[in-house]
C-alpha positions in Angstrom: 76.3 -56.9 -19.2 72.5 -57.2 -18.8 70.0 -56.2 -21.7 66.3 -55.2 -20.8 64.0 -55.1 -23.8 61.0 -53.3 -23.3 58.0 -52.8 -25.6 56.3 -49.5 -25.8 53.1 -48.9 -24.1 49.6 -49.0 -25.8 49.4 -46.8 -28.5 46.6 -44.4 -29.6 44.2 -46.2 -32.0 44.8 -45.4 -35.8 46.6 -46.6 -38.8 49.9 -48.4 -38.1 52.5 -46.1 -38.6 55.6 -44.6 -36.9 53.8 -41.6 -35.8 51.2 -42.9 -33.3 51.9 -41.8 -29.9 51.4 -43.6 -26.5 47.9 -43.5 -25.2 47.1 -42.2 -21.6 46.9 -45.7 -20.6 50.0 -46.6 -22.3 51.8 -43.9 -20.5 50.7 -45.4 -17.0 51.7 -48.8 -18.4 55.3 -47.6 -19.0 55.3 -45.6 -15.8 54.4 -48.8 -13.8 57.0 -50.8 -15.6 59.9 -48.4 -14.9 58.8 -48.2 -11.4 59.2 -52.0 -11.2 62.6 -51.7 -12.7 63.7 -49.3 -10.2 62.4 -51.1 -7.3 64.3 -54.0 -8.3 67.3 -51.9 -8.4 67.8 -51.9 -12.2 70.3 -49.1 -13.5 70.9 -48.5 -17.0 73.6 -46.6 -18.8 71.9 -46.1 -22.0 68.5 -46.3 -23.6 68.1 -46.9 -27.1 64.8 -47.0 -29.0 63.5 -47.3 -32.7 62.3 -44.2 -34.8 58.7 -44.8 -33.7 57.1 -41.9 -31.7 55.7 -44.2 -29.2 59.2 -46.1 -28.7 60.7 -42.9 -28.3 58.0 -41.5 -25.6 58.5 -45.1 -23.9 62.3 -44.6 -23.5 61.8 -41.2 -22.5 59.5 -42.2 -19.6 61.7 -45.1 -18.5 64.8 -42.8 -18.7 62.9 -40.3 -16.4 62.4 -42.8 -14.0 66.0 -44.8 -14.0 68.0 -41.5 -14.9 70.8 -43.1 -17.0 74.0 -40.9 -17.3 
């Protein structure tokens, strides 16, 4: 089993809290990472994330590209 740990993309500026979302730049960063993973043939069975909004958004963007079952 392989485990991939991906940090969320750049978040919007503001107080450090769980509700900060990804910035547009952060979304582009995450999409670029997801495309690299797909190009390298990475497949995943599941994606887990913390309860932070930016982590959930990151997981969702990666899931869109890698399409786990």
